[in-house]
N, C-alpha and C positions, 0 to 999 in steps of 0.2 A: 504493500500500500504506500502510495506517495503522498506526502503532505506538502501542500503548496503554502508558501509563506508570502504574504502580501506586505510589501514595504510601506511603512507609514509615509504619508505625504510630508514634504519639508515643513509646511506650516504647522502640522500636528507635532512634529519633533520640536520645532521652535517653541510652541506653547508649553510643552512639558519641560523643556529646558528653562524657560522663563519662570514657570511655576516653582521649580526646584531652586532656582537662583534666588527668587524673592523670599522663599521660606527660609533658606539658609542665612540670608542677610538679616531677616527679621529676628531669627533665633539667637543671633550673636550680640544683639544690642540690649543693654540693660535699660530699665525704665529711667534710671538716674542719668544715663548718657543722653536720653531723649528729652530730659527735663520733666519727667513724669514721676509721681509718687509711686513707690513700690506697692504699697497696700498689703493687707494680710492674705494669707493662704494662696500665695502665687505659686502655681505648679508649672505654668508654661515657661520654657526657657526663653529668655529674651523678652520681646514685646508680644502682646496679644494681637490678633488680626484687627480687632476693633480699635486698638491703639494706633496701629499703622494707618488705618482708615481715618481716624481722627486727625492725626498729624498731617495727612495728605489732603484732607478735606474732600474725601470720596466716600461713597456709601460702603458700609460694612459688607453687605451682600455682594456688591460688585467686586470688592477686593477679594473676598472669599472665592468667588468664581475665578478670579485671576490666578489664585494659588491652586485652584483645582484644574487649571489648564482648559477652562471653558473657552469656546470660540467667541470671544467678545472683542470689540474694537477698543484699542488703547491709544489715546491721543498723545502727541509729544508733550503737551502741557501737563497731563496727568503723570507721565513718566518722569518729567522734571520734578514734580512734587514728591513722587515716591523716592527718587534718588536723594532728595534732600532729607526726607523723613528717615531714610535708612542709612544716612551718613555715608553714602558711597564715595569712594575716592575716584579720581579721574578715570582710571582703568576700569573700575567696576561700573561707573556710569556709562562709559562707552560700550561695555559689554551688555548692559541693560538695554540700551537703544538698539544694538545690533540684534539681540534676541527678539525684540519686539518688531523689528523691521521698520524702524522709524528714524527720522532725521533729528538729531539733537538740536533744539532751538537755541541753546546757550552752551556751546561746546567750550567756551572759555578761550583765553589767549594762548594757553599752553597745551600742546598736544602730548599725550602720554607716550607716543612713539618717538618724540624728539628728546633725546637724552642730553644731559649736561655736556657730555663730550661733543655732541654735534653742535650744540649752541656755542661752545667754546671755539669750535672749528669755524663757524660762521663769522665770529668776531675776528679771529686771526686772519681771515681772508680779506678783511677790509684793507684798502679801499675798494677791492673788487666786489661788485654786487653779487650776492649769493643768497639762495633761499633753499628751503626744503619743500618740495611739492610731492603730492601723490599723483597717480595717473589720471585723476579726475580734475587736475589743475588746481586743487585746493592748496593755498599757501599755508603751510603748517608752521613755519618759522622763517625769519629773515634777518639779515644784518642791516646796519644803518644805511649804507649806500643803496642797497636794494629797496629799502623802505622809502627812499626819496627818488629813485630812478625814474619811475613812470607817474607816480602820484604820491600823495602822503598816505601811505598804508596805515599808519597809526590812527588816522581819522576815519578809516573804513571799518565798519562793524566786522567782528571776527567771522560771522557766518557769511559775509559777502566778500571775503578775501579769497577770491577765486579768479584766476587769470581769464577764463572764458567770460564770466560775468563782467569783469572790469573792461575787457576789450570791447564789449558791446554796450555797456551802460555808463561807464565812468568817463566824463569828458576830459579830465586831465590825463588819464591813461591813454585815451584815443589820440589826443593831441601830441603825445610824446613819441608815438610810433611813426616813423617816416613813411614806411610802406604798409599802412594799416590794412588795406584790402588783402594784400598777400599774406600778412601775418594771420589775419582772422581765417582766411581760407585754409592755411596749413594747420592752424590750431584745431579747427573744426574737423579736419580730416584725421588728425592724430587722435582727437577725442572719440571719433566714431570707431577708429581701429581699436582703441583701448576698451571701449564700451562693449565690444562683442563678448567679452568674458564676464560682463556684469549686467546683462540686459534685465535681469529680474530683481536687481538690488534697488531698494527704495531711494537711497541717496543719489544714485545715478539718474533714476527716472525723475526725481524731484528737480535736480539741476537742469536736466533737459527741458522739463516743463517750464522752469523759470526763464530759460534762455528763449524758448519759443514764444512765451508771453511777452517778454521784454523787448524783443527785437525782430521785426519782419525781415531784416537783413540776414539774421542768423537762420531764419526759416528757409530763405532762398538758398543759402549755402548748404544747409543740411540736406535739402531735397536733392542735391547733386550726388549724394552717396559717395563722395570721394574718400579715399583711405590713404593715409601716409604713415609710415613707420617712424619710430623715434630717430632723432639725429640732430646734430648741431650745425650751425652756420653763422656767418657774420651778420649782425643786425645793426641798423642805424636808429638811434634814438635822438630826439630833440628835447633835451631836458630844459625845463623852464628856468633853472638856476644857472646852469653852466654851459648851455648850448649843445652843439652837435657832438654825439658820442658814437664812435664806431667800435663795436664790441663783438668778440667771438664768443658765441654761446655754446656751452657744453653741458650735457647731462651725465652725472655719475650715479649709477644705480646703487642703492644701499641694500638691495636684496634682490628678490625676483623682479623681473621687468615690470610686473604689474604692481609692484610696491612703490615705496617712496624713492625719491631721487634728489640728489644735490644738484641744483642748477647754478651754474657760475657764468659770469660775464667778464672776460679778460680783455683789456684794451688792445685794439688791433693796430694802434699807432701812438706816437708820443703825445700828440695833442689830446687824444682820448684819455691817456694815462694821467695827464695833468688835470683834465676835467674831472676825473674820478677823485683825485686828491682834493680838489676844491669842493666837490660835492660832499665828501666825508667831513671836511672842515665845517661845512654849513649845516651838517646834521647834528642835532642835539645829542649829547651823551645820554645813554639810557633809553633811547628811542627804540 
Protein backbone atom coordinates (compact mmCIF):
# COMPACT_ATOMS: atom_id res chain seq x y z
CA UNK A 1 0.00 0.00 0.00
CA UNK A 2 1.37 3.40 -0.98
CA UNK A 3 0.72 6.45 1.17
CA UNK A 4 0.65 9.78 -0.62
CA UNK A 5 1.93 12.77 1.31
CA UNK A 6 0.57 16.16 0.34
CA UNK A 7 2.98 19.01 0.90
CA UNK A 8 1.51 21.93 2.83
CA UNK A 9 1.19 25.19 0.89
CA UNK A 10 3.82 27.82 1.62
CA UNK A 11 1.27 30.13 3.22
CA UNK A 12 0.19 27.39 5.63
CA UNK A 13 3.81 26.74 6.61
CA UNK A 14 4.35 30.46 7.15
CA UNK A 15 1.29 30.74 9.40
CA UNK A 16 2.49 27.90 11.63
CA UNK A 17 5.99 29.32 11.77
CA UNK A 18 4.55 32.72 12.67
CA UNK A 19 2.34 31.19 15.37
CA UNK A 20 5.27 29.36 16.94
CA UNK A 21 7.49 32.42 16.79
CA UNK A 22 4.90 34.66 18.48
CA UNK A 23 4.27 32.07 21.20
CA UNK A 24 7.99 31.68 21.92
CA UNK A 25 8.53 35.45 22.11
CA UNK A 26 5.50 35.89 24.38
CA UNK A 27 6.64 33.18 26.79
CA UNK A 28 10.09 34.68 27.28
CA UNK A 29 8.90 38.12 28.48
CA UNK A 30 8.07 38.70 32.13
CA UNK A 31 5.19 41.00 33.14
CA UNK A 32 7.73 43.27 34.80
CA UNK A 33 9.61 43.73 31.51
CA UNK A 34 6.36 44.74 29.83
CA UNK A 35 5.45 47.13 32.64
CA UNK A 36 2.61 44.95 33.95
CA UNK A 37 1.95 43.72 37.52
CA UNK A 38 2.70 40.04 38.04
CA UNK A 39 -0.43 39.30 40.06
CA UNK A 40 -1.18 36.15 42.12
CA UNK A 41 -1.31 32.55 40.90
CA UNK A 42 0.44 33.14 37.59
CA UNK A 43 1.04 29.80 35.86
CA UNK A 44 1.66 30.95 32.29
CA UNK A 45 5.35 31.40 31.47
CA UNK A 46 5.94 34.95 30.32
CA UNK A 47 2.94 37.00 29.24
CA UNK A 48 -0.63 35.81 28.80
CA UNK A 49 -2.27 36.14 25.40
CA UNK A 50 -4.69 38.73 26.72
CA UNK A 51 -1.76 40.79 27.99
CA UNK A 52 -0.10 40.80 24.58
CA UNK A 53 -3.44 41.77 23.04
CA UNK A 54 -3.80 44.59 25.57
CA UNK A 55 -0.27 45.90 24.94
CA UNK A 56 -0.80 45.73 21.15
CA UNK A 57 -4.33 47.19 21.22
CA UNK A 58 -5.81 44.20 19.36
CA UNK A 59 -8.60 41.81 20.25
CA UNK A 60 -7.82 38.81 22.44
CA UNK A 61 -9.72 36.44 20.14
CA UNK A 62 -7.91 37.79 17.09
CA UNK A 63 -4.49 37.39 18.73
CA UNK A 64 -5.42 33.87 19.89
CA UNK A 65 -6.32 32.95 16.31
CA UNK A 66 -2.94 34.30 15.21
CA UNK A 67 -1.14 31.97 17.63
CA UNK A 68 -3.36 29.13 16.42
CA UNK A 69 -2.18 29.69 12.83
CA UNK A 70 -5.65 30.65 11.63
CA UNK A 71 -5.91 32.07 8.12
CA UNK A 72 -6.44 35.74 9.01
CA UNK A 73 -5.10 38.98 7.58
CA UNK A 74 -2.37 40.74 9.57
CA UNK A 75 -1.68 44.36 8.64
CA UNK A 76 1.82 45.90 8.88
CA UNK A 77 0.51 48.29 11.54
CA UNK A 78 -0.61 45.41 13.77
CA UNK A 79 2.71 43.61 13.24
CA UNK A 80 4.48 46.81 14.26
CA UNK A 81 2.42 46.94 17.46
CA UNK A 82 3.14 43.26 18.20
CA UNK A 83 6.87 43.78 17.63
CA UNK A 84 6.89 46.60 20.16
CA UNK A 85 4.78 44.71 22.70
CA UNK A 86 7.03 41.63 22.46
CA UNK A 87 10.20 43.74 22.71
CA UNK A 88 11.63 42.30 19.48
CA UNK A 89 15.15 43.27 18.47
CA UNK A 90 15.81 44.34 14.83
CA UNK A 91 16.57 40.79 13.64
CA UNK A 92 13.46 39.37 15.32
CA UNK A 93 11.33 42.20 13.94
CA UNK A 94 12.59 41.51 10.43
CA UNK A 95 11.83 37.80 10.92
CA UNK A 96 8.30 38.61 12.10
CA UNK A 97 7.50 40.63 8.99
CA UNK A 98 9.10 38.02 6.73
CA UNK A 99 6.95 35.24 8.22
CA UNK A 100 3.82 37.38 7.84
CA UNK A 101 4.72 38.23 4.24
CA UNK A 102 4.46 41.95 4.98
CA UNK A 103 6.59 45.03 4.39
CA UNK A 104 7.89 46.70 7.55
CA UNK A 105 6.47 50.27 7.66
CA UNK A 106 9.22 51.42 10.05
CA UNK A 107 12.36 49.40 9.38
CA UNK A 108 14.59 51.97 11.08
CA UNK A 109 17.80 53.47 9.82
CA UNK A 110 19.96 50.49 10.71
CA UNK A 111 19.74 47.21 8.85
CA UNK A 112 20.48 44.04 10.80
CA UNK A 113 22.54 42.74 7.88
CA UNK A 114 24.90 45.73 7.92
CA UNK A 115 27.59 44.84 10.44
CA UNK A 116 29.80 47.35 12.29
CA UNK A 117 32.69 46.09 10.14
CA UNK A 118 30.82 47.02 6.94
CA UNK A 119 29.93 50.42 8.39
CA UNK A 120 33.60 51.00 9.22
CA UNK A 121 34.54 49.99 5.67
CA UNK A 122 32.10 52.51 4.21
CA UNK A 123 33.69 55.24 6.31
CA UNK A 124 37.24 54.23 5.35
CA UNK A 125 36.31 54.43 1.66
CA UNK A 126 35.59 58.15 1.93
CA UNK A 127 35.86 60.36 -0.06
CA UNK A 128 34.80 57.66 -2.55
CA UNK A 129 30.98 57.39 -2.48
CA UNK A 130 29.89 53.93 -1.33
CA UNK A 131 26.77 52.22 -0.05
CA UNK A 132 25.31 48.81 0.74
CA UNK A 133 22.35 47.85 -1.46
CA UNK A 134 20.29 44.73 -1.92
CA UNK A 135 19.15 43.40 -5.29
CA UNK A 136 15.89 45.36 -4.88
CA UNK A 137 17.92 48.63 -4.89
CA UNK A 138 17.13 49.38 -1.23
CA UNK A 139 19.94 51.51 0.22
CA UNK A 140 20.79 49.77 3.51
CA UNK A 141 23.75 51.94 4.56
CA UNK A 142 25.95 54.63 3.02
CA UNK A 143 28.89 56.90 3.73
CA UNK A 144 28.90 60.70 3.76
CA UNK A 145 29.88 61.30 0.15
CA UNK A 146 27.27 58.85 -1.18
CA UNK A 147 24.71 60.54 1.07
CA UNK A 148 25.33 63.82 -0.77
CA UNK A 149 26.16 62.51 -4.26
CA UNK A 150 22.70 62.60 -5.84
CA UNK A 151 20.49 64.10 -3.15
CA UNK A 152 20.41 64.60 0.63
CA UNK A 153 19.73 60.98 1.60
CA UNK A 154 19.48 61.87 5.28
CA UNK A 155 16.38 63.91 4.44
CA UNK A 156 14.74 60.92 2.71
CA UNK A 157 12.57 58.64 4.87
CA UNK A 158 14.25 55.24 5.42
CA UNK A 159 11.42 53.38 3.67
CA UNK A 160 11.94 55.59 0.59
CA UNK A 161 15.72 55.09 0.33
CA UNK A 162 15.50 53.00 -2.79
CA UNK A 163 17.41 53.87 -5.97
CA UNK A 164 14.52 52.91 -8.24
CA UNK A 165 12.03 55.11 -6.37
CA UNK A 166 14.47 58.01 -6.16
CA UNK A 167 15.33 57.82 -9.86
CA UNK A 168 11.65 58.27 -10.74
CA UNK A 169 10.32 60.48 -7.92
CA UNK A 170 13.11 62.60 -6.36
CA UNK A 171 13.84 65.79 -8.31
CA UNK A 172 17.32 66.31 -6.81
CA UNK A 173 18.31 62.73 -7.66
CA UNK A 174 16.99 63.05 -11.21
CA UNK A 175 18.78 66.37 -11.76
CA UNK A 176 22.10 64.87 -10.63
CA UNK A 177 22.17 62.15 -13.30
CA UNK A 178 23.54 63.36 -16.65
CA UNK A 179 22.05 60.54 -18.75
CA UNK A 180 18.89 59.98 -16.74
CA UNK A 181 16.94 58.14 -19.44
CA UNK A 182 19.68 55.55 -19.97
CA UNK A 183 20.25 55.05 -16.25
CA UNK A 184 16.56 54.44 -15.60
CA UNK A 185 16.33 52.04 -18.52
CA UNK A 186 19.30 50.00 -17.28
CA UNK A 187 18.09 50.03 -13.66
CA UNK A 188 14.62 48.83 -14.65
CA UNK A 189 16.16 46.06 -16.77
CA UNK A 190 18.41 44.96 -13.88
CA UNK A 191 15.45 45.12 -11.49
CA UNK A 192 13.40 42.89 -13.78
CA UNK A 193 16.25 40.39 -14.04
CA UNK A 194 16.66 40.27 -10.26
CA UNK A 195 12.91 40.05 -9.61
CA UNK A 196 12.60 36.76 -11.50
CA UNK A 197 13.70 34.95 -8.32
CA UNK A 198 11.36 36.98 -6.08
CA UNK A 199 8.08 37.21 -8.02
CA UNK A 200 5.91 36.05 -5.10
CA UNK A 201 7.63 38.09 -2.38
CA UNK A 202 5.50 40.93 -0.95
CA UNK A 203 8.34 43.45 -0.65
CA UNK A 204 9.16 43.15 -4.36
CA UNK A 205 5.51 43.34 -5.40
CA UNK A 206 4.96 46.37 -3.15
CA UNK A 207 7.92 48.21 -4.64
CA UNK A 208 6.76 47.41 -8.17
CA UNK A 209 3.29 48.70 -7.32
CA UNK A 210 4.71 51.93 -5.89
CA UNK A 211 6.81 52.51 -9.00
CA UNK A 212 3.90 51.89 -11.37
CA UNK A 213 1.63 54.20 -9.35
CA UNK A 214 4.25 56.97 -9.05
CA UNK A 215 5.57 57.13 -12.60
CA UNK A 216 3.96 56.58 -16.01
CA UNK A 217 7.53 56.70 -17.37
CA UNK A 218 8.42 53.64 -15.33
CA UNK A 219 5.33 51.84 -16.65
CA UNK A 220 6.41 52.46 -20.23
CA UNK A 221 9.94 51.20 -19.60
CA UNK A 222 8.70 48.19 -17.60
CA UNK A 223 6.39 47.18 -20.43
CA UNK A 224 9.42 46.63 -22.71
CA UNK A 225 10.49 43.56 -20.69
CA UNK A 226 14.18 44.38 -21.06
CA UNK A 227 16.62 42.38 -18.91
CA UNK A 228 20.21 43.33 -18.08
CA UNK A 229 22.63 41.48 -15.84
CA UNK A 230 24.74 43.12 -13.13
CA UNK A 231 27.83 45.06 -14.15
CA UNK A 232 29.71 48.31 -13.67
CA UNK A 233 30.42 51.23 -15.96
CA UNK A 234 31.50 54.88 -15.92
CA UNK A 235 28.74 57.27 -14.90
CA UNK A 236 28.43 61.05 -15.09
CA UNK A 237 26.84 63.00 -12.23
CA UNK A 238 26.17 66.72 -12.00
CA UNK A 239 26.40 67.35 -8.26
CA UNK A 240 24.67 70.51 -7.04
CA UNK A 241 27.61 71.37 -4.74
CA UNK A 242 30.76 70.48 -6.67
CA UNK A 243 29.75 70.19 -10.31
CA UNK A 244 30.46 67.43 -12.85
CA UNK A 245 31.79 64.10 -11.54
CA UNK A 246 32.97 61.25 -13.76
CA UNK A 247 32.91 58.07 -11.64
CA UNK A 248 33.59 54.39 -12.28
CA UNK A 249 30.81 52.29 -10.75
CA UNK A 250 31.58 48.85 -9.30
CA UNK A 251 29.44 46.26 -7.48
CA UNK A 252 31.18 43.99 -4.95
CA UNK A 253 28.86 41.16 -3.89
CA UNK A 254 28.85 40.39 -0.17
CA UNK A 255 27.30 36.95 -0.63
CA UNK A 256 25.17 35.22 -3.26
CA UNK A 257 24.39 37.43 -6.25
CA UNK A 258 20.80 37.81 -5.04
CA UNK A 259 22.03 39.23 -1.74
CA UNK A 260 23.52 42.56 -0.66
CA UNK A 261 26.34 44.28 -2.50
CA UNK A 262 28.85 47.02 -1.81
CA UNK A 263 28.41 49.75 -4.43
CA UNK A 264 31.42 52.02 -4.96
CA UNK A 265 32.16 55.03 -7.16
CA UNK A 266 35.84 55.69 -7.92
CA UNK A 267 36.88 58.92 -9.67
CA UNK A 268 37.74 58.39 -13.33
CA UNK A 269 39.90 61.53 -13.55
CA UNK A 270 41.74 64.04 -11.36
CA UNK A 271 39.00 66.66 -11.57
CA UNK A 272 36.46 64.17 -10.24
CA UNK A 273 38.83 63.13 -7.44
CA UNK A 274 39.14 66.74 -6.32
CA UNK A 275 35.38 67.14 -6.58
CA UNK A 276 34.82 64.19 -4.24
CA UNK A 277 37.31 65.67 -1.76
CA UNK A 278 35.32 68.92 -1.77
CA UNK A 279 32.03 67.04 -1.44
CA UNK A 280 33.31 65.17 1.61
CA UNK A 281 34.47 68.44 3.19
CA UNK A 282 30.97 69.87 2.68
CA UNK A 283 29.25 66.83 4.23
CA UNK A 284 28.59 67.14 7.98
CA UNK A 285 30.32 64.66 10.26
CA UNK A 286 27.92 62.01 11.55
CA UNK A 287 25.67 62.24 8.49
